[in-house]
C-alpha positions, 0 to 999 in steps of 0.5 A: 205831280205829274209831268206834262208830255212834250210834244214832238216838234214839226219836222224842219222844211228844207229850202233850196236857193235858186238864183236867176238873172233878169235885165233891168228893165225886167226887174222894174216890170216885176216891181211895178207888177207886184206893186199893182198887185200888192204882193212881193216879186217872189210871190209873183215868181212862185205863183208863176212856176208853181204848176211846173214844180208841183206835178212833176215830183214823182216823174221818172225821167229817162235820159236815154238817146240812141243814134239811129240811122234812118236810111241804114246806109251805114249798117255794118252786118 
């Protein structure tokens, strides 16, 4: 008999945990908002920050900050 070829499994997704501190009033507002929309607070938060997370994965960030004396009073040439 012929053996069935096993399918390759999917690559497991890797998730990172982010903690967020909010006040009690903010928590109540979030819960009430999510109940009114019939969804969960996590989905509300993810939907709110999705535009900030999707568009910047390949962005190169330059963190070079040089102090420049605008008046050149202290230039030592």
